[in-house]
C-alpha positions, -999 to 999 in steps of 0.1 A, spaced: 0 0 0 12 35 -8 5 65 13 -7 96 -6 0 127 15 -10 153 -11 -18 159 -47 -25 196 -43 5 210 -62 -9 202 -98 -11 234 -118 -4 255 -88 -39 251 -74 -50 244 -40 -77 217 -45 -73 182 -32 -86 154 -53 -71 127 -29 -71 135 7 -43 122 29 -46 85 33 -38 52 22 -43 41 -15 -39 5 -24 -15 -2 -53 -43 -20 -72 -65 11 -69 -39 33 -81 -32 11 -111 -69 10 -119 -71 48 -120 -41 50 -140 -53 26 -166 -86 45 -169 -65 78 -174 -44 66 -204 -58 93 -226 -52 120 -201 -22 131 -182 -27 141 -146 -30 179 -153 -57 173 -180 -76 151 -155 -73 175 -127 -87 204 -149 -115 181 -162 -125 174 -126 -123 210 -117 -146 219 -147 -173 193 -136 -174 209 -102 -173 244 -115 -203 236 -139 -223 221 -109 -217 252 -88 -227 275 -117 -258 254 -122 -268 247 -86 -258 278 -66 -258 315 -68 -222 318 -57 -203 345 -75 -179 333 -101 -149 345 -80 -161 323 -52 -166 293 -76 -132 298 -90 -116 296 -54 -137 267 -45 -123 249 -75 -88 257 -66 -79 285 -89 -57 312 -76 -70 339 -100 -104 344 -115 -88 354 -147 -71 320 -150 -104 303 -142 -122 323 -170 -93 312 -195 -95 274 -186 -133 274 -183 -136 290 -220 -108 270 -233 -124 236 -220 -163 243 -224 -163 269 -252 -181 295 -232 -174 317 -204 -187 308 -169 -210 339 -170 -227 328 -204 -228 292 -191 -248 303 -161 -270 326 -182 -279 294 -204 -292 276 -175 -318 302 -169 -329 304 -204 -334 267 -209 
């Protein structure tokens, strides 16, 4: 068994995808096999976007607060990443929710 103490340093963000604890080698390999099409940074960014979309749809939090909760140090970087991965800005994504 390997001990994971933190994976918080990916892309300079503060979000934790794996909390401190023990991860079985078999589980680690299973995750690695499923991620063969993505590197760790791409996976982390995809997980952040899933969370950001959920918060944009389900809450009235400000975009700045959502960017912090998703581990981005600056809102500008969050906007760039969101638009690059989804094709729209967080603000327009949220507006679409209300027009549907």
